[in-house]
C-alpha positions as CSV (number, residue, x, y, z in Angstrom):
1,L,58.6,-48.7,27.0
2,A,56.5,-49.4,24.4
3,A,54.4,-47.8,26.3
4,G,51.3,-48.4,26.8
5,R,48.9,-45.9,25.3
6,R,48.5,-43.8,22.2
7,P,49.3,-40.2,22.8
8,A,46.1,-38.3,23.2
9,G,47.5,-35.3,21.4
10,R,46.8,-36.9,18.1
11,R,43.0,-36.7,18.6
12,F,43.0,-33.1,19.7
13,P,43.8,-31.4,16.4
14,K,40.9,-33.1,14.6
15,A,38.4,-32.1,17.2
16,L,39.8,-28.6,17.2
17,A,39.6,-28.3,13.4
18,G,35.9,-29.5,13.5
19,A,35.0,-27.0,16.2
20,V,36.8,-24.2,14.4
21,A,35.0,-25.0,11.1
22,I,31.6,-25.1,12.8
23,T,32.3,-21.9,14.7
24,A,33.4,-20.2,11.5
25,V,30.1,-21.1,9.8
26,T,28.1,-19.9,12.8
27,V,29.9,-16.6,12.8
28,A,29.3,-16.2,9.1
29,V,25.6,-16.8,9.6
30,L,25.4,-14.4,12.5
31,G,27.5,-11.8,10.6
32,S,25.2,-12.0,7.6
33,S,22.1,-11.6,9.8
34,L,23.8,-8.7,11.6
35,G,24.7,-7.1,8.3
36,G,21.1,-7.3,7.1
37,W,19.9,-5.6,10.3
38,V,22.5,-2.9,10.0
39,R,21.7,-2.3,6.3
40,L,17.9,-2.1,6.9
41,Y,17.7,-0.5,10.3
42,A,20.9,1.5,10.8
43,S,20.7,3.2,7.4
44,D,18.3,5.6,5.7
45,N,15.4,3.2,5.2
46,D,12.4,5.3,6.0
47,G,11.4,6.1,2.4
48,V,7.9,4.8,2.8
49,F,7.3,7.0,5.9
50,T,8.8,10.2,4.4
51,L,6.8,9.6,1.2
52,A,3.6,9.3,3.2
53,D,4.5,12.5,5.1
54,T,5.0,14.3,1.7
55,V,1.7,13.1,0.3
56,R,-0.1,14.3,3.4
57,S,1.6,17.7,3.3
58,R,1.3,18.4,-0.4
59,F,-2.0,17.0,-1.4
60,P,-5.6,16.9,0.0
61,S,-6.7,13.9,2.0
62,C,-8.7,12.6,-0.9
63,A,-5.6,12.4,-3.2
64,A,-5.3,8.9,-4.9
65,L,-2.1,7.1,-5.7
66,A,-1.1,4.4,-8.2
67,V,1.8,2.4,-6.8
68,T,4.1,-0.4,-7.8
69,G,4.4,-3.5,-5.7
70,D,2.1,-4.1,-2.7
71,P,-0.3,-1.2,-2.1
72,D,-1.0,-2.2,1.5
73,K,2.2,-0.7,2.8
74,Y,1.1,2.7,1.6
75,A,-2.6,2.3,2.4
76,Y,-2.0,1.7,6.1
77,L,0.2,4.8,6.4
78,L,-2.2,7.0,4.4
79,P,-5.7,6.2,5.7
80,G,-8.4,7.9,3.6
81,H,-6.2,8.1,0.5
82,P,-7.2,5.6,-2.2
83,V,-4.3,3.5,-3.2
84,A,-4.3,1.1,-6.2
85,A,-1.9,-0.9,-8.4
86,F,-2.0,-0.9,-12.2
87,A,0.2,-2.7,-14.7
88,T,0.1,0.3,-17.1
89,G,-0.1,4.1,-16.9
90,Q,-3.0,4.1,-19.3
91,G,-4.9,1.8,-17.0
92,A,-4.3,4.0,-14.0
93,Q,-5.3,7.2,-15.9
94,S,-8.5,5.5,-17.2
95,H,-9.5,5.6,-13.5
96,G,-8.3,9.1,-13.0
97,L,-5.0,8.4,-11.2
98,H,-2.1,10.8,-12.1
99,L,0.0,10.4,-8.9
100,F,2.5,7.5,-9.2
101,V,4.8,5.9,-6.6
102,L,7.6,4.0,-8.5
103,S,10.1,1.5,-7.2
104,D,12.5,-0.1,-9.7
105,K,13.0,-3.0,-7.3
106,D,9.3,-3.8,-7.5
107,V,9.6,-4.0,-11.3
108,A,12.8,-6.1,-11.3
109,A,11.4,-8.5,-8.7
110,G,7.9,-8.7,-10.4
111,Y,6.1,-7.6,-7.2
112,G,2.4,-6.9,-7.6
113,N,1.3,-5.5,-11.0
114,A,4.6,-3.6,-11.5
115,T,5.9,-3.6,-15.1
116,K,8.7,-1.9,-17.0
117,E,6.1,-0.5,-19.3
118,L,4.5,1.4,-16.4
119,T,7.6,3.0,-15.1
120,T,8.8,3.9,-18.6
121,W,5.5,5.4,-19.6
122,V,5.2,7.5,-16.4
123,R,8.8,8.8,-16.7
124,A,8.3,9.7,-20.3
125,R,5.2,11.8,-19.7
126,G,5.2,12.9,-16.1
127,T,7.0,15.2,-13.7
128,L,9.2,13.9,-10.9
129,L,8.0,15.5,-7.6
130,A,10.3,13.9,-5.0
131,T,12.8,11.1,-4.4
132,F,13.0,9.1,-1.2
133,T,15.9,7.1,0.1
134,S,15.0,3.5,0.9
135,A,17.4,0.5,1.3
136,T,14.6,-1.9,1.2
137,Y,13.1,-0.7,-2.0
138,Q,16.3,0.7,-3.5
139,G,14.7,4.2,-3.7
140,L,11.2,5.5,-4.2
141,Q,9.9,8.2,-6.5
142,L,6.7,10.2,-6.6
143,W,5.6,11.3,-10.1
144,E,2.7,13.3,-11.5
145,T,1.3,13.0,-15.0
146,P,-0.6,15.9,-16.6
147,L,-4.3,16.1,-17.1
148,D,-5.5,16.2,-20.7
149,P,-9.1,17.4,-21.0
150,Y,-9.4,15.9,-24.5
151,D,-8.0,12.4,-23.8
152,P,-11.0,10.1,-24.4
153,L,-9.5,7.2,-22.5
154,A,-8.4,9.1,-19.3
155,D,-10.4,10.2,-16.3
156,V,-13.7,8.8,-17.6
157,E,-15.6,6.3,-15.4
158,P,-19.1,4.9,-15.9
159,L,-22.0,6.0,-13.8
160,P,-25.7,5.0,-14.0
161,G,-27.1,7.1,-16.8
162,G,-23.7,8.5,-18.0
163,V,-20.1,9.0,-17.0
164,F,-18.0,10.8,-14.4
165,V,-15.1,12.8,-15.7
166,G,-12.2,13.7,-13.3
167,T,-10.9,17.2,-13.6
168,D,-7.8,17.2,-11.3
169,T,-4.6,15.1,-11.0
170,A,-5.3,14.2,-7.4
171,R,-8.6,12.4,-8.4
172,C,-10.4,14.5,-5.8
173,G,-13.4,15.5,-7.9
174,G,-15.0,16.2,-11.3
175,F,-18.3,16.5,-12.9
176,P,-20.9,13.9,-14.2
177,V,-22.3,13.9,-17.7
178,L,-25.7,12.3,-17.4
179,D,-29.0,11.6,-19.1
180,G,-31.8,12.5,-16.9
181,P,-34.6,15.0,-16.0
182,G,-32.4,17.9,-16.8
183,G,-31.7,16.6,-20.3
184,D,-29.8,13.9,-22.1
185,F,-26.4,15.5,-21.9
186,A,-24.5,12.2,-22.0
187,T,-26.2,11.2,-25.3
188,A,-25.6,14.6,-26.8
189,W,-22.0,14.7,-25.6
190,R,-21.2,11.3,-27.2
191,A,-23.0,12.2,-30.4
192,L,-20.7,15.3,-30.8
193,G,-17.5,13.2,-30.3
194,G,-17.4,13.1,-26.5
195,K,-14.3,14.1,-24.7
196,A,-12.1,13.9,-27.7
197,V,-14.0,16.7,-29.5
198,L,-16.0,18.6,-26.9
199,G,-13.6,18.2,-24.0
200,A,-14.2,17.5,-20.3
201,P,-17.1,19.0,-18.4
202,M,-16.4,22.2,-16.4
203,S,-19.7,22.1,-14.5
204,A,-22.6,19.8,-13.9
205,S,-25.9,20.5,-15.7
206,W,-28.5,23.0,-14.5
207,T,-31.8,24.4,-15.8
208,A,-32.9,28.0,-16.0
209,A,-35.9,29.4,-17.8
210,G,-36.8,26.1,-19.4
211,T,-33.3,25.5,-20.9
212,S,-30.7,23.1,-19.5
213,Y,-27.0,24.0,-19.7
214,Q,-23.7,22.3,-19.1
215,V,-20.2,23.9,-19.6
216,F,-17.6,21.8,-21.4
217,T,-14.0,22.7,-22.3
218,G,-14.9,23.5,-25.9
219,A,-18.5,24.8,-25.7
220,V,-21.5,25.6,-23.5
221,L,-24.0,22.9,-24.4
222,T,-27.7,23.7,-24.2
223,L,-30.7,21.4,-24.5
224,D,-34.2,22.9,-25.0
225,A,-37.4,21.4,-23.7
226,N,-37.5,19.1,-26.8
227,G,-34.0,17.7,-26.2
228,R,-32.4,19.5,-29.1
229,A,-28.7,20.2,-28.5
230,A,-27.0,23.5,-29.4
231,A,-24.0,25.5,-28.3
232,L,-24.6,28.8,-26.7
233,P,-23.4,31.5,-29.1
234,V,-20.8,32.9,-26.8
235,V,-17.8,33.3,-29.2
236,P,-18.8,36.7,-30.6
237,D,-19.5,38.0,-27.1
238,L,-16.2,36.8,-25.8
239,A,-14.3,38.5,-28.7
240,R,-16.3,41.7,-28.0
241,T,-16.3,41.9,-24.2
242,D,-12.7,40.7,-23.5
243,P,-10.7,41.2,-26.7
244,A,-7.4,41.0,-24.9
245,G,-8.2,37.8,-23.1
246,Y,-9.7,36.4,-26.3
247,R,-6.4,37.0,-28.2
248,A,-4.3,35.8,-25.3
249,A,-6.1,32.5,-25.4
250,G,-4.9,32.1,-29.0
251,L,-8.4,32.3,-30.5
252,P,-8.9,33.3,-34.2
253,P,-10.4,36.6,-35.3
254,V,-14.1,37.2,-35.5
255,S,-15.0,39.1,-38.7
256,G,-17.4,39.2,-41.6
257,A,-15.4,36.6,-43.6
258,R,-17.3,33.3,-43.3
259,A,-15.8,31.0,-46.0
260,L,-15.0,27.5,-45.1
261,T,-11.5,27.5,-46.6
262,D,-9.8,24.8,-44.5
263,P,-10.8,21.3,-45.9
264,A,-10.5,19.4,-42.5
265,I,-12.5,22.1,-40.6
266,A,-15.1,22.3,-43.4
267,A,-15.6,18.6,-43.4
268,A,-16.0,18.4,-39.6
269,Y,-18.4,21.4,-39.6
270,R,-20.7,19.9,-42.3
271,Q,-21.2,16.7,-40.3
272,E,-24.4,16.3,-38.3
273,P,-24.9,17.4,-35.6
274,M,-21.9,19.7,-35.6
275,N,-23.3,22.3,-37.9
276,A,-26.5,22.6,-36.0
277,L,-24.6,22.8,-32.8
278,L,-22.1,25.6,-33.7
279,G,-24.3,27.8,-35.8
280,D,-22.8,30.0,-38.6
281,P,-19.1,30.7,-39.1
282,A,-18.0,33.9,-37.4
283,G,-14.6,34.4,-39.0
284,P,-12.1,32.9,-41.4
285,A,-9.9,29.8,-40.9
286,T,-6.6,31.2,-39.5
287,P,-3.2,29.7,-38.9
288,M,-2.2,30.6,-35.3
289,P,1.2,31.2,-33.8
290,D,1.0,27.9,-31.8
291,G,0.9,25.9,-35.0
292,R,-2.8,25.2,-35.0
293,V,-5.4,26.3,-37.5
294,R,-8.6,27.7,-36.0
295,Q,-11.9,29.0,-37.2
296,A,-14.5,30.8,-35.1
297,F,-18.2,29.9,-35.2
298,A,-21.1,31.3,-33.1
299,G,-21.0,28.5,-30.6
300,G,-17.4,27.4,-30.6
301,V,-14.0,27.4,-32.3
302,L,-12.9,24.4,-34.4
303,E,-9.2,23.7,-34.4
304,R,-6.7,21.2,-35.8
305,A,-3.0,20.8,-35.6
306,A,-1.1,22.0,-38.7
307,D,0.0,18.4,-39.5
308,S,-3.3,16.7,-38.7
309,D,-6.8,16.4,-40.0
310,R,-8.3,15.6,-36.6
311,V,-10.6,18.5,-35.5
312,R,-11.9,19.4,-32.1
313,L,-13.4,22.4,-30.3
314,A,-10.8,24.8,-28.8
315,P,-11.0,25.6,-25.1
316,I,-13.5,28.5,-24.5
317,G,-15.5,27.1,-21.6
318,R,-13.3,28.7,-18.9
319,L,-13.4,32.0,-20.7
320,A,-17.2,32.0,-20.8
321,L,-17.3,31.2,-17.1
322,D,-14.8,33.9,-16.2
323,A,-16.5,36.5,-18.3
324,G,-19.9,35.7,-16.6
325,L,-21.6,34.8,-19.9
326,V,-22.9,31.7,-18.1
327,R,-23.6,31.4,-14.4
328,P,-24.1,27.8,-13.2
329,D,-26.0,27.5,-9.9
330,R,-24.0,26.5,-6.9
331,E,-24.8,22.9,-7.1
332,A,-23.7,22.7,-10.7
333,A,-20.5,24.7,-10.1
334,D,-19.2,22.5,-7.3
335,R,-17.3,19.4,-8.2
336,V,-18.4,16.1,-6.8
337,A,-16.3,13.2,-5.4
338,A,-14.9,10.6,-7.8
339,P,-16.4,7.1,-7.6
340,P,-14.6,4.7,-5.3
341,L,-11.7,2.8,-6.7
342,P,-11.9,-1.0,-6.7
343,S,-9.8,-2.1,-3.7
344,D,-7.8,-5.2,-3.0
345,L,-7.8,-4.6,0.7
346,G,-10.2,-6.6,2.9
347,P,-11.8,-5.4,6.1
348,P,-9.5,-5.0,9.1
349,Q,-8.9,-8.3,10.9
350,P,-8.4,-8.9,14.7
351,T,-4.7,-9.5,15.4
352,T,-2.3,-10.3,18.3
353,V,1.3,-9.9,19.0
354,Q,1.6,-13.6,20.1
355,P,2.9,-15.0,16.7
356,F,5.6,-12.3,16.5
357,V,6.8,-13.1,20.0
358,I,6.9,-16.8,19.4
359,S,8.8,-16.4,16.1
360,L,11.2,-14.0,17.8
361,L,12.0,-16.4,20.7
362,A,12.3,-19.3,18.2
363,G,14.8,-17.4,16.1
364,L,16.9,-16.4,19.1
365,A,16.9,-20.0,20.4
366,L,18.0,-21.2,17.0
367,Y,20.8,-18.6,16.7
368,T,22.2,-19.1,20.2
369,G,21.6,-22.9,20.6
370,L,22.6,-24.2,17.2
371,P,26.4,-23.4,17.6
372,V,26.5,-25.0,21.0
373,V,24.8,-28.2,19.7
374,L,27.0,-28.4,16.7
375,I,30.2,-28.0,18.7
376,E,29.1,-30.6,21.2
377,L,28.3,-33.1,18.5
378,A,31.7,-32.5,16.9
379,R,33.4,-33.0,20.3
380,L,31.6,-36.3,20.9
381,G,32.3,-37.5,17.4
382,Y,36.0,-37.1,17.7
383,R,36.3,-38.6,21.2
384,R,37.7,-42.2,21.2
385,P,38.4,-44.5,24.1
386,D,42.1,-44.9,25.3
387,R,43.8,-48.0,23.9
388,R,46.7,-49.7,25.6
389,W,49.3,-51.7,23.6
390,P,49.6,-55.3,24.6
391,S,52.6,-55.9,26.9
């Protein structure tokens, strides 16, 4: 009886167990891949596209963006819009960028130039404009930081013979401050403290009746034929022609009192060339309701914060333009385009769909063929020849 051959059933459970294990691994791999496809393609994952639609609908075609991570994905969806990546908010604003696209995933993964300092800085100073759902980037946000006409490190870019100063948060335009045939306004502007004291330009320069003019936030700067700088004495005229608008702007009284009673303002006024620029005092130093101390002079209003000794010229340029006390010609009144941003994008390259098709077919072959090969190898490995017991 002894039989003759070992029962074949003893080999079958081992082969079955191997096949089941290999099948389980294959199913897990396919399930993981399928889960990734569902997460990325069957959920709300069009944040980049909806963000691009929002930018196109809310901002002009020249609006520039500072983004975290790879700027290419936005640049290709927003042709014509300058897109750049900076590690800090200050660096972006130095080039005139105030619109930021933030992704916390970019920061956590260290993509591109994204840093925690950038996102923290923008969120502490800016305004959240919109949020976009994105499974890939774990959410996207569009932020806007304010424009400061007195920030000396923001919105100022070099030009031959001077600088360009941006005057809007979209970086679509501004005004140059230049040395040239119309007068050395760039040299005079710097000598007076530049943007930190005189503020941003509100026009380009123009010449009328032998005198060159340029309007700034804090004064209307003039240069005579000999290059001497002065501020057009518009403050008494503003107080007289539009007293309600003058008071609404928080400007100090114009009166006969001309004493320099505020030490910080007096020290700033006595420095050259500020005294020659502003002319005589036109009123007393006056604490204002907004917490600043201001004193009127013929060509401008000096101001300081109540807890600071830093002095600058208060905003009067817009009032002078609105009152018609200065009338730039059309060319000087129109803003000019900002200089181009440095770009990391190269020229468009010829492309083909062939690599994608090859990769797709290879991936499908791997996913469908690998389980079959593994199961067959397992089956062959567990197969043994029949053995008969000796009689």
